[in-house]
N, C-alpha and C positions, 0 to 999 in steps of 0.2 A: 732801636731803643734809644731815646734821648739819653745823653750821656750823663745829666745830672741824676736820672734815676738810677743808673748804674753805680754813681757814685753813693747816692744812698742806700741802695742795696748792700755795697761792700762795707760803708760804715756801719750799717745795722749788724751785719755778719762778722765784724770783728770787735763787737761788743759781746758780753755775757748775757745770753737771751734767756729769760725765763719763761715758764710756761703762760705767765700772764701777759707776756709780751707777743706771744703767737696769737692772742685772742683777734678774731679778724678785724674789728673796728680799730682796736689799739694798732695792729700791725699795720692796717691801711693808712691812718693817720702819719704814721712814721715815715711812709713811702709816698705821702700825697694823694692817696686814694680813699674813696668814700666805699666802704665794705659793709655797710648796714645791711643791704639785701641779702648778700652771701651768709649773713649770721642767720636771717631768717630762715633761708632755704636750708641751710645745715639742721637748724633746729626740727625741720619737718621730716627729718630722717629718725626711722625708728630702730634702733639698734637690736631690740627684742625679737623684732619681726623679722630683720633681715637675717639676723643669725640663725633663727629657726629655717628660713628658706635655704639659706646656705648649707647648714647641716644635713637638710632632706636632699639637696642637691648632691652633696658628696657622697650620701649612701647610696643613692639611685645610680651614679655613675660608676660607684666601685663594684658593682655586681660584675661588669665585664672588664673593668679599667679603662672606662672610655676617655678619662681625662689623664691618662698617663702619658708622659714624655718621653719619646723614643730616645731624645738626648736632651742635657740640660744648657746647651749653648745655643738654642735657636729662638727661645722666648723668655721674656724676663717679665714683662708687664706690658699690658695692653687695654683695649676696649673694644665693644662691638655693638651696633647700633640696630634696632628692630622697629618694624612698624606690625602691627595686629592686624589679623583678618578674621572676620566672624564667618565660620564654616558651618553646616549642618551638624557636624560631629564635636564642634566647641571651636574655641580660639587656637589658631594656628599663626605662626610668625614667618616673616620674611627678612630677609638680610637687606639693609641699606649699605652698610660698609664695615669693615674693620680699620683699628686704628693702632698704631705701632706705640714705640716709647715715648711719642710725643703728645700723647693725650693730655687735654685740660679738663678744669672743672674740678680738680680733686679738692678744692677747698670747701666744696659743699657736702663732701662726704664726712661721716664722724671720724673722731681721733682714732677710735678702734680699727675703722675700715683703712684709714691712712697708714697705719702701721703695717696692716697686712700687706698693701699694696707697696708701700717703700721697701718692704723686706724682699720683694722681688727684683729691684734695682740693686739692693745690697747684694743679692747673690751673685750678680756680675761684678761687683767691686771684690767680694771675697774671692772670686775665681781669679780675677787679675793679680790679687795679693799672691796667692798659691802659685801662679805661674812666673810672676816677676821676669816679665819678657824684656823689660828695659836693662835689666841685669845690674841696675843700681841700687835696687831697694826702695825706689820711689815710684809711688801709682799717682799716674797724672789723669784726672777726671775731667772730661771737657763737657758742659752742658749748655746746650745752645736754646735760645729762647727767639720767639718771633721781634720784628722790631717795634718798638712801641707798645710792648705787650702790657696789656691792661690787667693782665693775671701775672704779674711778676712775684706777687705776694705768695703764690703757690711755690715758687722756688726757694722761697725763704724758709717756708714750713718744710719743705723736702730736705733741702741741704743741712737745715738745722737738725733735723732727725739723723741724718747720715754721720753728723759732726759727733752727736751725743752717742750715738751707736758706736762708732769707731773709737771714740776717746775711752768709752767703758772697757773696750778690748784691748786698751793698751797704747793704741796709735796715736801718733801727733798729726794734726790735721790743720791746713792754712788754705783759706779763700781769698781767689783774686778776682779782678776783673782784668780786661784788655790792658789798661794803664799800668796796674801794679803787678803784673804776671812777673814772677821770677820763679822759674825752675830750680834753682840753686838754694831756695830757702830751705832751712833746716826743719822739714816736717817730711813724716812718712807718706802721708797722703796728701796729695794737691788738687784743689778743685779749681776751675776757671770757668766763669760764667761771662758770656758774650752773646750778642745778638746774631743773627744770620747774615746779615749785612757785613758786618764786621769780619765774620768767619770766613765769608766767600772770597776773600782776597788774602787769606793767611793760612789756608789749609792746602796740604799736599799729601801725595802718596807714593812711598818710598821704602825700600827694605821689609815690605810688607806691613808698614805701619801707617796708619792716618797721622798725620803730624800736623802740629800748630807752630807757626813760625821755627819748623825744622825739629821741634822736640817731639818725640814719640808719646803718642796717647795712649794709655792702657785702656780706658773706657769711654766711651761716646755715648751720650743720653740726648737725644732729640734727632728723629728722623729727617728733619729739615737740614740737618748738617752734611748728613751722606747724600741727600738728594742734590745738594749744592756742590758737591765735590766733583770738579770737572776733570776728571781722570779716565781715559779709557780702561787701563790696567785694572784700576779699582772696580769698576762696574762689571767688567768681564770676569773677575774673580770671585766677585759675590754670586754671580750666576753659575760659574764652575765649580768652585767649593770655596766658601767663605773661610773656612779653618785656616786655610793658608794666611787670610789676614790675622796680624798679632793683635791688632786693636779690637777689643770686646764690643760691639756693637749692640746698643739697646734699640731695637731688634735687629739682627742680621734678615730677618724675613721682610723687610720693608717694602722691598719690590712686590711683595704681594699685597700687602696691606696697603700699598698707594694705590694698587690698581683694582678697581672694583670688580673688573670682569674676573681677575685670577681669584679673588675672593669668592665669587659666585661659582667659580669652576671647582675650588677646594669643596665647596659645600656640595657640589654634584657629585664629586669623586666619591665622598664618604656619606652620601644620601641614605644608604642603608642603615648607618649607624644614627645619623641625625633625624631620620624620619619617625623615630620612637619617641623623640622629644618634640613632636609636632611641627617640624620646620617645613614651611611651604616652599614650593620651586616655582621659579617665574622662567619664562623665557629670556636669553640673553645671548649677545655676541659681541664681537669687539671691532672697531673701525680704525684704520691706521692713517687715513687722509681724509680730507674733505670729499672727494669724489666717492670714495669707499664707504663713507658716513651715508651719504645722499643714497646710492645704490642700494644700501643693506634696510634703509629705512623705509624706501620705495618698495623694497621687496616684500617686507614685513607689513607694511600697512596694506598693500595689494593681497596678500596670501593669508592674513590673520585678521579678524575682525576685532583687533585690540587695540588700544592706545600704548604708547611707549614712552620712557624717559630717557634723555641723552645725558652723560655724566662724563665731564671731562677727567684726565689721568691726574692725580695727585693733589685734587682740589680739596677745598675745606670751605665750611661756613656756606654752604649751597652755592658758592660762586659757578656759574656755567651749567648749573643742574636746570634743565628745561623740559617741560612735559611736551610730547608731540601727540595731538589727538588723532584718534582713528579716521577723523572726518577732514584732516587737513588736507588740502590739495598740494600735490607732489611738486608745483612750482613755488610753494611757500617755504620749502624746505630750507633752501640756501638761506633765506631771511632769519628762520629760526636758529640756524647754526652759526650765523653770524652773531646774533643776540647772545647766543650761550659764550662763544670767543671773546666777544668785547666784555663780558662780564667777568670772565677768568683772568683776561689782561688787565682790566681795571684793578684787580685785585693783586696779581703777582707780576705785574708789568710785562716786558717781552723776554724775560730770563727763563720763562717757563713755558713748556710746550703743552697744550691742553690735549694733543693725540698722544697715543690713541683713545679714542672715545670707548666708554662702555655704552650699549643699548640695551635697556632693560625693560621687559613688561611691565605696564603699569598696573599694580594690585588693585583689587577691592580692599579696602582697609576700614577700619572701625573707626567710628566718630564718638566724640564725648560733648557733653555740654561745658561751656567754658565761658564764663562771663555772658550767659544768655544766649550764646551762640554757638553752631555747631563747629568743631574744629578737628583737625588730625592731630595725631601726637605720635612720637617715637619714644623708644626706651634705650638708655645708654646702660651697658653693664661693664663694670670694671672687673678686671681679672689680673692675676699674677702667678707667679711661679712659687712652689712651696713644697719642698721635699720630693722634687721629681715630678709633680704634677701640676696640672692648670687649676687653679681654685677661684671660684667667685667671689667678689670682695662685696660689692654692693651697686648702686647706681643710682638712676634719676630718670624721671619723665619729663618730656619736654614738649611744651605744647606748640603748635603752629603760630606763626607772626598773623597770619590773616583767617577770616572765618573761612569755612568751607561754602563754596557756591555749586559750581560744576566740576571741580577739579581740573581747571586748565590755567588758573592764576598761580604763578609761581610762589607767592607769599602764603597758599594755602599748604605749602608744604615745607618751607623753611623753618625748621624748628631749633637750629642752633642758637645758643644762648650769648654764644660770643663769636666773633668772627664775621658776622654777616654787616658789610659796609661799617665796620669798626664800632658798632655798639654792641653794648651788653645789656642783656634783657632777662635777668635773674627771675623777675617776677613770673615769667612764663614756666619756671620748672618747679617740680613737685619732687620731694623725697620720696622714698619707699616705705610705706607704712600700711597699715589695716585700712586708715581712712583712704590713702591714695588708692589701694587695691579696689575698693568699693567705687570710687569716683571713676576710674579708668575701665571698671565692669571687668576686672581681672581676679581669677581666683588665686590662692596660694599655690596651687598645682601649676597654674600658668607661669608664675614667677619660678618655681622649682625648674620647669621645662627650659625657660629663658636662660637662666644660670646654666644649665646643662649644656644648651646649645653653643655657648659662648665659650666654654672650657673645652668641649669636644671639637669645636670647628679649629681652635688654635693648635690643639694636640693633632688633628687631622693635617693640618697645614706643615706642623714639622716632621710627620711621618712620610708626607707625599710630596715634600719640598720639591725635589728635582724633576718630578712628573708634573707638576703644577707650572713652575718657572720655564720650562723647556716647552710647555704645550705650544703649538703651532697652528692647528687646524681650525682657524678662526673663519673659514669660509663657511661652515655649517652653524646653524641656530640650536643653541643648546638649552635643554629644558624639560 
């Protein structure tokens, strides 16, 4: 992130912010951003429609406590992405990925939904206050953001909500960037916001704390931070038992949400519960190096009359996600993999490893009319912890960048509104409403089922964390 943007951020956060200051157009102008299109997308959200869907989903899950969290320190806030397939018995859904505490796009949900979501993050802060692990009555919250983050305004909205909520509870709050940071400032709760590049050289792990410049961190928000922490003991402890780590991580299940194959494994383990909400299942497996990836793709293409998609580990924005046609010649697999790796490295440079790759069966999916052409689409559902349960917040539909032809062009499937080649294309987003429901050819019950799947899947990850994280039988094809 450019230093002047962080300086603008801090200057804004040091002032007295009113509700009108948080209006997107005005907020964007103060940060040098044009957020007009975000306002239009947020206006397309229909709170009454979403509220009705949420209530029905919660009532449906309550019958068997399907969204009950076995423990309250695994999950605080996240999101899940679906595509839709048309089956003879009706609409079914298949998973694209889960996202941890770093999910973005929150400026396009309504204020009511934002509050529900941010209360999930606040749960982590309240747990840190209660534990007082630093033993000095200070709570140090670190928030990481991508470099040159064009969605930095979302952190303004989030941190301002934290500040107002915590001050109303009687806590003093101070917000810093890397330059102004001072742990000795006279405040109970200290927030530091920095970009991932800055944090990569300033983080360490010792005394069971993640530390910034040797200062103990109580709460860490941003999966990208933990991903960049190059400490073997830390990553071993996450797998073994993260509760020995005194820093509260939002979310400590990032090893699973980072790894699409583990997300699919979670859904497979919990298929008996998820099937009643119309989740569809596709073949999948994992490849740990290039030879393994070529061998497994060759086996799948030879033994199944299906096309597949390869997905690198810990990617975002569609970088490196490539379809592999069932008709591809085996000699061309290496070229396809090189294209995927080059896309991945162009976005994340060489400090990230695209392996292990996930291989997933390419599904038959619903198409919609968009701008006079056929397009694929996906749906993102936001979720948060509330009173020991995972609750659905809201979401949006995202239309693919390219029109659909035969399903082999990458841009026929790239739906991310941000993060792809640095572009933000909010015009391809649609809020949840009765009008959207009709456009996407989805019923209210379809939305209810998607809300339920998201909640139940995260609850299942929490319940089966050790089984999922320690799974090793990737020689088999699962599905």
